[in-house]
C-alpha positions as CSV (number, residue, x, y, z in Angstrom):
1,M,0.0,0.0,0.0
2,K,2.9,2.4,0.8
3,N,4.4,1.7,-2.5
4,F,1.1,2.5,-4.3
5,I,0.8,5.8,-2.5
6,K,4.4,6.7,-3.2
7,N,3.9,6.0,-6.9
8,L,0.7,8.0,-6.9
9,I,2.2,11.2,-5.5
10,P,3.8,12.5,-8.7
11,Y,0.5,12.1,-10.6
12,V,-1.4,14.0,-7.9
13,I,1.2,16.8,-8.0
14,I,1.1,17.0,-11.8
15,T,-2.7,17.0,-11.7
16,L,-2.8,19.8,-9.1
17,V,-0.3,21.9,-11.1
18,V,-2.3,21.5,-14.3
19,I,-5.5,22.5,-12.4
20,L,-3.8,25.6,-10.8
21,I,-2.4,26.7,-14.2
22,R,-5.8,26.4,-15.8
23,V,-7.7,28.2,-13.1
24,F,-5.3,31.0,-12.5
25,I,-3.0,31.5,-15.5
26,V,-4.3,30.2,-18.9
27,T,-7.3,28.3,-20.1
28,P,-8.7,27.5,-23.6
29,V,-11.7,29.4,-24.9
30,I,-13.7,28.8,-28.0
31,V,-15.0,31.6,-30.2
32,S,-18.8,31.5,-30.5
33,G,-20.3,33.4,-33.4
34,D,-19.1,35.8,-36.1
35,S,-18.7,39.0,-34.1
36,M,-14.9,39.0,-34.4
37,V,-14.6,38.0,-38.1
38,P,-12.2,38.4,-39.9
39,T,-9.8,38.4,-37.0
40,L,-11.3,35.4,-35.2
41,E,-13.6,32.8,-36.7
42,D,-16.5,30.9,-35.2
43,R,-15.3,27.8,-33.2
44,Q,-11.6,29.0,-33.3
45,L,-9.7,27.7,-30.2
46,L,-7.9,30.4,-28.3
47,L,-5.7,30.6,-25.3
48,L,-7.0,33.0,-22.6
49,N,-4.2,34.7,-20.6
50,K,-5.7,35.2,-17.1
51,I,-2.6,36.7,-15.5
52,N,-1.8,39.4,-18.1
53,Y,-4.1,42.1,-16.5
54,R,-2.9,41.3,-13.0
55,I,0.5,42.7,-14.0
56,N,-0.3,44.9,-17.0
57,E,-2.9,47.5,-17.9
58,I,-5.6,46.9,-20.4
59,E,-4.7,48.6,-23.7
60,R,-6.7,49.9,-26.6
61,F,-7.2,47.3,-29.3
62,D,-6.5,44.4,-27.0
63,I,-8.7,41.4,-27.6
64,V,-10.4,40.4,-24.3
65,V,-12.7,37.7,-22.9
66,I,-15.6,39.1,-20.9
67,R,-17.8,37.3,-18.5
68,R,-21.4,38.5,-19.3
69,D,-24.6,36.8,-18.1
70,E,-22.8,33.5,-17.3
71,K,-21.2,33.2,-20.7
72,E,-18.0,34.4,-22.2
73,I,-17.8,36.9,-25.1
74,I,-14.8,38.1,-27.0
75,K,-14.4,41.7,-28.1
76,R,-11.8,44.4,-28.9
77,V,-11.1,47.2,-26.4
78,I,-11.7,50.6,-28.1
79,G,-12.2,53.0,-25.2
80,L,-10.3,53.3,-21.9
81,P,-11.4,54.8,-18.6
82,G,-11.4,58.7,-18.6
83,E,-11.5,59.0,-22.4
84,T,-14.1,60.6,-24.6
85,I,-14.9,58.5,-27.7
86,L,-16.6,59.5,-30.9
87,Y,-16.8,57.3,-34.0
88,R,-17.8,59.3,-37.1
89,S,-17.4,58.4,-40.8
90,N,-15.4,55.3,-39.9
91,K,-12.9,57.3,-38.0
92,L,-12.2,56.9,-34.3
93,Y,-11.7,60.0,-32.2
94,V,-10.3,59.8,-28.7
95,D,-10.4,62.9,-26.6
96,G,-11.1,64.9,-29.8
97,H,-8.1,63.6,-31.7
98,E,-8.4,61.2,-34.7
99,L,-6.7,57.9,-33.7
100,E,-4.7,55.8,-36.2
101,N,-7.0,52.9,-36.6
102,N,-5.5,49.8,-38.3
103,Y,-8.9,48.0,-38.0
104,N,-10.9,49.2,-40.9
105,F,-14.3,47.8,-39.9
106,D,-17.3,49.9,-41.0
107,T,-19.8,50.8,-38.3
108,D,-22.5,53.4,-37.8
109,D,-21.5,56.6,-36.1
110,F,-21.8,56.6,-32.3
111,S,-20.6,58.5,-29.2
112,L,-20.6,57.9,-25.5
113,K,-23.8,59.9,-25.2
114,T,-25.6,57.1,-27.2
115,I,-23.9,54.3,-25.2
116,C,-23.9,55.4,-21.6
117,N,-25.3,59.0,-21.6
118,C,-21.9,60.1,-20.3
119,N,-19.1,62.4,-21.5
120,R,-16.2,60.3,-20.4
121,I,-15.8,56.6,-19.8
122,P,-16.1,56.1,-16.0
123,E,-13.3,54.6,-14.0
124,N,-12.9,50.8,-14.3
125,Q,-15.1,50.7,-17.4
126,Y,-14.2,50.0,-21.0
127,L,-15.9,50.4,-24.4
128,V,-15.6,47.2,-26.5
129,L,-16.5,46.4,-30.1
130,G,-16.6,43.3,-32.2
131,D,-14.5,43.5,-35.4
132,N,-17.6,42.4,-37.4
133,R,-19.6,45.4,-36.2
134,A,-22.6,44.7,-38.4
135,V,-23.5,41.6,-36.3
136,S,-21.7,42.3,-33.0
137,A,-23.6,42.7,-29.7
138,D,-21.0,45.0,-28.1
139,S,-20.9,48.2,-26.1
140,R,-23.2,49.9,-28.6
141,I,-25.9,47.4,-27.4
142,I,-24.8,46.1,-24.0
143,G,-23.1,49.2,-22.7
144,L,-19.7,49.7,-21.2
145,I,-17.9,46.8,-19.6
146,D,-16.8,46.7,-16.0
147,R,-13.1,45.9,-15.3
148,K,-14.2,43.0,-13.0
149,D,-15.9,41.3,-15.9
150,I,-12.8,41.1,-18.1
151,E,-11.3,37.7,-17.5
152,G,-8.1,38.3,-19.5
153,S,-6.6,38.8,-22.9
154,V,-6.3,36.6,-26.0
155,E,-3.0,36.7,-28.0
156,V,-2.7,33.2,-29.3
157,S,-4.9,30.9,-31.3
158,L,-4.4,27.2,-30.6
159,W,-6.3,26.1,-33.7
160,P,-5.4,27.2,-36.2
161,I,-2.1,28.0,-34.6
162,K,-1.3,31.8,-34.9
163,I,-0.8,35.0,-33.0
164,V,-4.0,37.1,-33.0
165,K,-4.1,40.9,-32.7
């Protein structure tokens, strides 16, 4: 019996390490729907980095996983706390200045007034959009996202294997 327990210990340790890594550091997540096309495809397997935002700040254009109504949604961060955001004629304006936008995805004009009836994004909240804005249920529909609801960032696709940005 002692020999059995002694042989079992490495497997228990490996199992615990894998569980801890999955719970606190990284976990797989699957894209559901077309809201991030062409960047991400439906059923694409991604790696969610849960530790990134414990040591780094959330940045504009990061792709994040958000916990919303007991499900996970994947969107791109567009507006940060304290900023004014205006989107007009497919140009993004942050604090009144046109921002270089490498993501040429058409969308109707909007402002913070139409999203949250506010002038600036409140502290610990973010404006997020899907890349396929014609079909995306994002901040234009669901409002600003609380920091506590952002589970982490996505930078790697496991299948197909590639870096996503």
